[in-house]
C-alpha beads as a LAMMPS data file, in Angstrom:
LAMMPS data file: protein, C-alpha beads

327 atoms
326 bonds

1 atom types
1 bond types

-500.0 500.0 xlo xhi
-500.0 500.0 ylo yhi
-500.0 500.0 zlo zhi

Masses

1 110.0

Atoms # bond

1 1 1 117.450 -89.047 -241.863
2 1 1 117.649 -87.104 -238.583
3 1 1 117.155 -83.332 -238.122
4 1 1 119.693 -82.304 -235.605
5 1 1 118.711 -79.290 -233.661
6 1 1 120.479 -80.524 -229.960
7 1 1 123.969 -79.417 -230.240
8 1 1 124.111 -75.588 -230.854
9 1 1 125.759 -76.112 -234.402
10 1 1 125.275 -73.968 -237.393
11 1 1 123.509 -75.724 -240.034
12 1 1 125.890 -74.511 -242.839
13 1 1 129.786 -75.691 -243.427
14 1 1 132.007 -73.005 -243.799
15 1 1 132.940 -71.647 -247.173
16 1 1 134.931 -73.951 -249.801
17 1 1 138.356 -72.051 -249.716
18 1 1 138.289 -73.284 -246.179
19 1 1 137.565 -76.539 -246.760
20 1 1 139.625 -76.725 -249.644
21 1 1 142.332 -75.226 -247.448
22 1 1 142.180 -77.602 -245.234
23 1 1 141.988 -80.408 -247.286
24 1 1 145.990 -79.495 -248.547
25 1 1 146.547 -79.262 -245.389
26 1 1 145.499 -83.033 -244.378
27 1 1 148.767 -84.125 -246.728
28 1 1 151.328 -82.891 -243.782
29 1 1 149.819 -84.697 -241.378
30 1 1 152.819 -86.165 -239.961
31 1 1 153.993 -82.830 -239.132
32 1 1 153.601 -80.872 -235.917
33 1 1 151.846 -77.470 -236.544
34 1 1 154.302 -75.196 -237.324
35 1 1 154.768 -72.324 -234.611
36 1 1 154.748 -69.789 -237.447
37 1 1 151.010 -71.085 -238.320
38 1 1 150.216 -70.479 -234.610
39 1 1 151.531 -67.265 -234.453
40 1 1 149.628 -65.935 -237.744
41 1 1 146.116 -67.587 -236.033
42 1 1 147.174 -65.437 -232.451
43 1 1 147.574 -62.368 -234.786
44 1 1 144.259 -62.947 -236.409
45 1 1 142.463 -63.521 -233.296
46 1 1 144.060 -60.336 -231.707
47 1 1 143.062 -58.038 -234.712
48 1 1 139.356 -59.799 -234.815
49 1 1 138.880 -59.271 -231.123
50 1 1 140.955 -56.351 -230.739
51 1 1 142.936 -57.367 -227.901
52 1 1 146.624 -57.591 -227.195
53 1 1 148.090 -60.858 -228.959
54 1 1 149.892 -61.774 -225.399
55 1 1 146.218 -61.894 -223.634
56 1 1 145.375 -64.478 -225.715
57 1 1 145.510 -68.459 -224.951
58 1 1 144.601 -70.924 -227.707
59 1 1 143.573 -74.338 -227.412
60 1 1 141.714 -77.027 -229.328
61 1 1 138.425 -75.952 -228.105
62 1 1 137.263 -73.524 -225.492
63 1 1 136.013 -77.148 -223.238
64 1 1 139.236 -77.919 -222.523
65 1 1 140.244 -73.758 -221.697
66 1 1 137.355 -73.667 -218.760
67 1 1 138.196 -77.158 -217.350
68 1 1 141.787 -76.182 -217.310
69 1 1 140.756 -72.447 -216.024
70 1 1 138.619 -74.176 -213.208
71 1 1 141.229 -76.232 -212.014
72 1 1 144.000 -73.794 -211.641
73 1 1 141.757 -70.892 -209.913
74 1 1 139.736 -73.206 -207.994
75 1 1 142.506 -74.321 -205.316
76 1 1 141.299 -72.720 -201.756
77 1 1 138.682 -70.805 -203.672
78 1 1 135.124 -70.968 -203.610
79 1 1 133.300 -71.771 -206.691
80 1 1 130.541 -69.538 -207.791
81 1 1 128.370 -70.512 -210.874
82 1 1 124.713 -69.866 -212.424
83 1 1 121.888 -72.444 -212.037
84 1 1 121.357 -73.458 -214.714
85 1 1 124.999 -73.093 -216.749
86 1 1 126.416 -74.506 -219.580
87 1 1 126.750 -78.608 -218.075
88 1 1 130.360 -78.382 -218.909
89 1 1 130.799 -75.431 -216.089
90 1 1 128.414 -77.378 -213.496
91 1 1 130.780 -80.934 -214.134
92 1 1 134.207 -79.182 -214.049
93 1 1 133.404 -77.208 -210.970
94 1 1 131.828 -80.206 -209.730
95 1 1 135.274 -82.293 -209.378
96 1 1 137.048 -80.135 -207.805
97 1 1 137.429 -80.040 -203.598
98 1 1 136.673 -76.442 -203.518
99 1 1 132.842 -75.405 -202.164
100 1 1 130.593 -74.511 -205.001
101 1 1 127.833 -71.767 -204.714
102 1 1 125.000 -72.370 -208.011
103 1 1 123.079 -69.012 -207.802
104 1 1 119.837 -70.065 -209.398
105 1 1 118.436 -67.685 -212.503
106 1 1 115.443 -65.785 -212.069
107 1 1 112.357 -66.821 -213.889
108 1 1 110.632 -66.083 -216.531
109 1 1 113.440 -63.844 -217.749
110 1 1 116.343 -66.227 -216.112
111 1 1 118.200 -63.156 -214.661
112 1 1 121.341 -63.220 -212.412
113 1 1 120.938 -61.696 -209.229
114 1 1 124.036 -59.636 -209.086
115 1 1 123.242 -58.545 -205.824
116 1 1 123.351 -62.041 -204.001
117 1 1 126.306 -62.926 -206.052
118 1 1 128.270 -59.393 -205.014
119 1 1 126.667 -60.456 -201.022
120 1 1 128.780 -63.851 -201.604
121 1 1 132.225 -62.552 -201.970
122 1 1 134.095 -61.665 -199.033
123 1 1 136.252 -64.287 -199.494
124 1 1 138.716 -65.977 -202.413
125 1 1 136.451 -66.676 -205.227
126 1 1 136.441 -68.070 -208.431
127 1 1 133.422 -67.371 -210.376
128 1 1 131.858 -68.808 -213.997
129 1 1 129.671 -66.944 -215.601
130 1 1 128.031 -67.616 -219.682
131 1 1 126.394 -65.103 -221.261
132 1 1 124.923 -65.359 -223.100
133 1 1 123.617 -68.616 -220.694
134 1 1 123.270 -72.198 -222.237
135 1 1 120.223 -73.263 -221.872
136 1 1 118.624 -70.221 -221.374
137 1 1 119.548 -68.023 -224.154
138 1 1 119.433 -65.330 -221.869
139 1 1 122.191 -62.225 -220.835
140 1 1 123.369 -62.282 -217.444
141 1 1 125.746 -59.713 -217.287
142 1 1 126.396 -56.259 -218.663
143 1 1 129.526 -53.608 -218.147
144 1 1 128.748 -52.261 -214.955
145 1 1 128.107 -55.531 -213.447
146 1 1 131.488 -57.044 -214.608
147 1 1 133.339 -53.856 -213.881
148 1 1 131.813 -54.314 -209.880
149 1 1 132.769 -57.758 -209.458
150 1 1 136.474 -57.467 -211.091
151 1 1 136.952 -54.391 -208.726
152 1 1 136.770 -56.986 -205.853
153 1 1 140.335 -58.258 -205.507
154 1 1 139.163 -61.969 -203.741
155 1 1 137.849 -62.734 -207.047
156 1 1 139.028 -64.480 -210.576
157 1 1 135.898 -63.951 -212.958
158 1 1 135.650 -66.020 -216.099
159 1 1 133.321 -65.211 -218.976
160 1 1 132.396 -67.644 -221.209
161 1 1 131.204 -66.106 -224.772
162 1 1 130.793 -68.954 -226.841
163 1 1 127.797 -66.934 -228.147
164 1 1 129.377 -63.666 -228.496
165 1 1 128.826 -63.233 -232.559
166 1 1 125.235 -63.322 -231.940
167 1 1 124.505 -61.629 -229.017
168 1 1 127.270 -58.579 -229.897
169 1 1 127.700 -58.166 -226.184
170 1 1 131.411 -58.761 -225.163
171 1 1 133.967 -58.048 -222.079
172 1 1 137.026 -58.593 -223.806
173 1 1 137.920 -54.665 -223.956
174 1 1 137.840 -54.920 -219.937
175 1 1 141.245 -56.927 -220.015
176 1 1 143.360 -54.339 -219.720
177 1 1 141.865 -52.679 -216.522
178 1 1 141.528 -55.977 -214.604
179 1 1 143.857 -58.432 -214.135
180 1 1 141.638 -61.061 -212.568
181 1 1 139.414 -61.497 -216.085
182 1 1 139.108 -63.821 -218.902
183 1 1 136.465 -64.625 -221.531
184 1 1 136.374 -67.322 -223.694
185 1 1 135.495 -67.910 -226.942
186 1 1 135.218 -70.344 -229.608
187 1 1 134.826 -70.791 -233.615
188 1 1 133.055 -73.831 -232.998
189 1 1 129.574 -71.848 -232.962
190 1 1 129.193 -68.872 -235.802
191 1 1 132.087 -69.552 -237.978
192 1 1 130.670 -73.350 -238.171
193 1 1 133.934 -75.057 -237.112
194 1 1 132.372 -77.546 -234.633
195 1 1 134.132 -80.458 -235.772
196 1 1 137.838 -78.285 -235.997
197 1 1 137.523 -77.432 -232.667
198 1 1 139.534 -74.125 -231.851
199 1 1 138.962 -72.033 -228.532
200 1 1 140.615 -69.108 -227.200
201 1 1 141.028 -67.108 -223.840
202 1 1 141.447 -63.443 -223.775
203 1 1 142.993 -63.309 -220.354
204 1 1 144.311 -60.614 -218.102
205 1 1 147.662 -60.434 -216.847
206 1 1 146.850 -62.884 -213.880
207 1 1 145.273 -65.246 -215.701
208 1 1 148.005 -65.185 -218.752
209 1 1 150.914 -65.781 -215.915
210 1 1 148.526 -68.981 -214.368
211 1 1 148.517 -70.587 -218.131
212 1 1 152.707 -69.845 -218.773
213 1 1 154.211 -73.267 -219.853
214 1 1 150.736 -74.957 -220.790
215 1 1 150.489 -74.882 -224.207
216 1 1 148.725 -77.194 -226.244
217 1 1 149.540 -78.679 -229.190
218 1 1 146.720 -77.776 -231.870
219 1 1 146.090 -79.681 -234.766
220 1 1 147.516 -78.323 -237.936
221 1 1 144.364 -78.789 -240.036
222 1 1 142.069 -77.103 -237.195
223 1 1 145.068 -74.320 -237.382
224 1 1 144.426 -73.849 -241.184
225 1 1 140.765 -73.486 -240.681
226 1 1 140.838 -70.875 -238.053
227 1 1 143.212 -68.875 -240.148
228 1 1 141.132 -69.141 -243.636
229 1 1 137.835 -68.228 -241.263
230 1 1 139.471 -65.128 -239.876
231 1 1 140.776 -64.239 -243.265
232 1 1 137.056 -64.254 -244.264
233 1 1 134.710 -63.276 -241.442
234 1 1 132.281 -62.011 -244.038
235 1 1 130.853 -65.503 -244.659
236 1 1 130.472 -65.413 -241.031
237 1 1 128.326 -62.499 -240.441
238 1 1 125.972 -63.355 -243.433
239 1 1 125.307 -66.541 -241.282
240 1 1 124.693 -64.736 -238.463
241 1 1 122.284 -63.069 -240.326
242 1 1 120.618 -65.929 -241.229
243 1 1 120.157 -67.349 -238.126
244 1 1 118.476 -64.115 -237.037
245 1 1 116.206 -64.157 -239.148
246 1 1 115.160 -68.113 -238.922
247 1 1 115.130 -67.746 -235.029
248 1 1 112.608 -64.762 -235.115
249 1 1 110.491 -66.538 -237.858
250 1 1 110.495 -70.354 -235.698
251 1 1 110.122 -68.308 -232.340
252 1 1 107.324 -66.505 -233.960
253 1 1 105.437 -69.722 -234.934
254 1 1 106.420 -71.863 -232.061
255 1 1 104.742 -69.194 -229.881
256 1 1 101.743 -69.612 -231.124
257 1 1 101.152 -72.786 -230.278
258 1 1 100.353 -72.107 -226.742
259 1 1 104.195 -72.644 -225.818
260 1 1 105.989 -70.435 -223.918
261 1 1 109.285 -69.043 -226.179
262 1 1 111.886 -67.297 -224.288
263 1 1 114.117 -64.399 -225.096
264 1 1 117.438 -65.358 -226.778
265 1 1 120.610 -63.920 -228.039
266 1 1 121.911 -67.124 -229.261
267 1 1 121.709 -69.470 -232.110
268 1 1 119.231 -71.640 -230.046
269 1 1 115.960 -70.615 -227.761
270 1 1 114.490 -72.271 -224.767
271 1 1 111.109 -73.226 -224.879
272 1 1 108.298 -74.738 -222.559
273 1 1 105.631 -77.385 -223.129
274 1 1 102.656 -78.709 -220.514
275 1 1 104.157 -81.988 -222.064
276 1 1 106.870 -83.808 -220.091
277 1 1 108.077 -85.903 -222.866
278 1 1 107.818 -83.370 -226.343
279 1 1 111.256 -84.264 -226.547
280 1 1 111.119 -87.973 -226.780
281 1 1 108.237 -87.118 -229.406
282 1 1 110.192 -84.881 -231.404
283 1 1 112.581 -87.588 -232.067
284 1 1 109.988 -89.999 -232.838
285 1 1 109.700 -88.070 -235.929
286 1 1 113.446 -87.987 -236.187
287 1 1 114.024 -84.292 -234.972
288 1 1 116.628 -83.977 -231.774
289 1 1 116.627 -81.296 -229.767
290 1 1 118.003 -81.141 -225.941
291 1 1 116.089 -81.792 -223.314
292 1 1 117.313 -79.685 -220.604
293 1 1 116.518 -81.884 -217.870
294 1 1 119.126 -84.573 -218.502
295 1 1 122.275 -82.202 -218.081
296 1 1 120.851 -78.916 -216.686
297 1 1 118.718 -78.096 -213.541
298 1 1 115.178 -77.755 -215.423
299 1 1 112.521 -79.888 -215.032
300 1 1 111.517 -82.073 -218.431
301 1 1 109.064 -79.555 -219.837
302 1 1 111.591 -77.678 -221.061
303 1 1 113.387 -77.915 -224.266
304 1 1 116.399 -76.395 -225.853
305 1 1 116.069 -75.756 -229.888
306 1 1 118.737 -75.164 -232.278
307 1 1 118.173 -72.728 -235.376
308 1 1 119.187 -74.962 -238.226
309 1 1 118.462 -74.473 -241.837
310 1 1 115.462 -73.473 -243.089
311 1 1 114.321 -76.781 -244.464
312 1 1 115.194 -78.704 -240.844
313 1 1 113.211 -75.528 -239.475
314 1 1 109.980 -76.287 -241.515
315 1 1 110.019 -79.915 -240.531
316 1 1 110.713 -79.062 -236.864
317 1 1 107.573 -77.045 -236.881
318 1 1 105.694 -79.322 -239.195
319 1 1 106.411 -82.026 -236.397
320 1 1 105.615 -80.198 -233.549
321 1 1 102.547 -79.313 -234.706
322 1 1 101.455 -82.615 -235.521
323 1 1 102.558 -83.437 -231.722
324 1 1 100.267 -80.879 -230.222
325 1 1 97.240 -81.393 -232.318
326 1 1 97.483 -84.974 -230.726
327 1 1 98.356 -84.467 -227.522

Bonds

1 1 1 2
2 1 2 3
3 1 3 4
4 1 4 5
5 1 5 6
6 1 6 7
7 1 7 8
8 1 8 9
9 1 9 10
10 1 10 11
11 1 11 12
12 1 12 13
13 1 13 14
14 1 14 15
15 1 15 16
16 1 16 17
17 1 17 18
18 1 18 19
19 1 19 20
20 1 20 21
21 1 21 22
22 1 22 23
23 1 23 24
24 1 24 25
25 1 25 26
26 1 26 27
27 1 27 28
28 1 28 29
29 1 29 30
30 1 30 31
31 1 31 32
32 1 32 33
33 1 33 34
34 1 34 35
35 1 35 36
36 1 36 37
37 1 37 38
38 1 38 39
39 1 39 40
40 1 40 41
41 1 41 42
42 1 42 43
43 1 43 44
44 1 44 45
45 1 45 46
46 1 46 47
47 1 47 48
48 1 48 49
49 1 49 50
50 1 50 51
51 1 51 52
52 1 52 53
53 1 53 54
54 1 54 55
55 1 55 56
56 1 56 57
57 1 57 58
58 1 58 59
59 1 59 60
60 1 60 61
61 1 61 62
62 1 62 63
63 1 63 64
64 1 64 65
65 1 65 66
66 1 66 67
67 1 67 68
68 1 68 69
69 1 69 70
70 1 70 71
71 1 71 72
72 1 72 73
73 1 73 74
74 1 74 75
75 1 75 76
76 1 76 77
77 1 77 78
78 1 78 79
79 1 79 80
80 1 80 81
81 1 81 82
82 1 82 83
83 1 83 84
84 1 84 85
85 1 85 86
86 1 86 87
87 1 87 88
88 1 88 89
89 1 89 90
90 1 90 91
91 1 91 92
92 1 92 93
93 1 93 94
94 1 94 95
95 1 95 96
96 1 96 97
97 1 97 98
98 1 98 99
99 1 99 100
100 1 100 101
101 1 101 102
102 1 102 103
103 1 103 104
104 1 104 105
105 1 105 106
106 1 106 107
107 1 107 108
108 1 108 109
109 1 109 110
110 1 110 111
111 1 111 112
112 1 112 113
113 1 113 114
114 1 114 115
115 1 115 116
116 1 116 117
117 1 117 118
118 1 118 119
119 1 119 120
120 1 120 121
121 1 121 122
122 1 122 123
123 1 123 124
124 1 124 125
125 1 125 126
126 1 126 127
127 1 127 128
128 1 128 129
129 1 129 130
130 1 130 131
131 1 131 132
132 1 132 133
133 1 133 134
134 1 134 135
135 1 135 136
136 1 136 137
137 1 137 138
138 1 138 139
139 1 139 140
140 1 140 141
141 1 141 142
142 1 142 143
143 1 143 144
144 1 144 145
145 1 145 146
146 1 146 147
147 1 147 148
148 1 148 149
149 1 149 150
150 1 150 151
151 1 151 152
152 1 152 153
153 1 153 154
154 1 154 155
155 1 155 156
156 1 156 157
157 1 157 158
158 1 158 159
159 1 159 160
160 1 160 161
161 1 161 162
162 1 162 163
163 1 163 164
164 1 164 165
165 1 165 166
166 1 166 167
167 1 167 168
168 1 168 169
169 1 169 170
170 1 170 171
171 1 171 172
172 1 172 173
173 1 173 174
174 1 174 175
175 1 175 176
176 1 176 177
177 1 177 178
178 1 178 179
179 1 179 180
180 1 180 181
181 1 181 182
182 1 182 183
183 1 183 184
184 1 184 185
185 1 185 186
186 1 186 187
187 1 187 188
188 1 188 189
189 1 189 190
190 1 190 191
191 1 191 192
192 1 192 193
193 1 193 194
194 1 194 195
195 1 195 196
196 1 196 197
197 1 197 198
198 1 198 199
199 1 199 200
200 1 200 201
201 1 201 202
202 1 202 203
203 1 203 204
204 1 204 205
205 1 205 206
206 1 206 207
207 1 207 208
208 1 208 209
209 1 209 210
210 1 210 211
211 1 211 212
212 1 212 213
213 1 213 214
214 1 214 215
215 1 215 216
216 1 216 217
217 1 217 218
218 1 218 219
219 1 219 220
220 1 220 221
221 1 221 222
222 1 222 223
223 1 223 224
224 1 224 225
225 1 225 226
226 1 226 227
227 1 227 228
228 1 228 229
229 1 229 230
230 1 230 231
231 1 231 232
232 1 232 233
233 1 233 234
234 1 234 235
235 1 235 236
236 1 236 237
237 1 237 238
238 1 238 239
239 1 239 240
240 1 240 241
241 1 241 242
242 1 242 243
243 1 243 244
244 1 244 245
245 1 245 246
246 1 246 247
247 1 247 248
248 1 248 249
249 1 249 250
250 1 250 251
251 1 251 252
252 1 252 253
253 1 253 254
254 1 254 255
255 1 255 256
256 1 256 257
257 1 257 258
258 1 258 259
259 1 259 260
260 1 260 261
261 1 261 262
262 1 262 263
263 1 263 264
264 1 264 265
265 1 265 266
266 1 266 267
267 1 267 268
268 1 268 269
269 1 269 270
270 1 270 271
271 1 271 272
272 1 272 273
273 1 273 274
274 1 274 275
275 1 275 276
276 1 276 277
277 1 277 278
278 1 278 279
279 1 279 280
280 1 280 281
281 1 281 282
282 1 282 283
283 1 283 284
284 1 284 285
285 1 285 286
286 1 286 287
287 1 287 288
288 1 288 289
289 1 289 290
290 1 290 291
291 1 291 292
292 1 292 293
293 1 293 294
294 1 294 295
295 1 295 296
296 1 296 297
297 1 297 298
298 1 298 299
299 1 299 300
300 1 300 301
301 1 301 302
302 1 302 303
303 1 303 304
304 1 304 305
305 1 305 306
306 1 306 307
307 1 307 308
308 1 308 309
309 1 309 310
310 1 310 311
311 1 311 312
312 1 312 313
313 1 313 314
314 1 314 315
315 1 315 316
316 1 316 317
317 1 317 318
318 1 318 319
319 1 319 320
320 1 320 321
321 1 321 322
322 1 322 323
323 1 323 324
324 1 324 325
325 1 325 326
326 1 326 327
């Protein structure tokens, strides 16, 4: 059996009551999702995120929203992204006909040069940043940065907050002040619903108008799972605490092996070794981690490791020690 620490999923399924609700809903799979259920989900997300209901845009996954956002706002705009960044952001941006500027994150902290970014905004621009960043786990923005960027009327700014529940950092509260700002989030990570796929935008007025008429039919089981998850957020908070404890433990153990570990505000961490095939060697031990050189602009010395269950993490550490002893 393989230990899957490569996709930033949560190691535990949601509570039984959520799974049972989805099972019951499967009986209605021949029907489209009732609008009343969608409305209920929007209300729950609004309450959870403390954002107006009219600012919430739903989709079957934040990936779709990010792609659609880039498609809608890239025309006649330069696109600016971080480098590295979530590979879907890079792929979507590269598929447009717009000029693309990648701002390199500065090692070893993997910080974003806000000054460099601001200097580039002298024409219509679409900026897409993930905060925290994937694959580095670092924070790229603070509130002052977001305000400074959003005050420029040339800019449309999308911030992907897929790991918001881990970082506790959000800029959704600024939506009311900046109509050119949006944040994307997902229930796939902290809520343990990766197989369900519900994502949402919290969007300023300019973005809301652009998305009008682009309603996406949401799978009923996914909507039901999301409703019951947001009705029971305590389990998510417990999961977050467990992941934080495990991350601290595992990162400390990895650091003791002459490996570089970078600070992380997510449910994964980035590490660096002197070996260029560490991901492959771990796979030979049935431990799957992300070789970030496949999708990101980092060398194969870097690997990204998801925090799994205690048993999974222990097996990862055991396998890593074996490899490091025989290198």
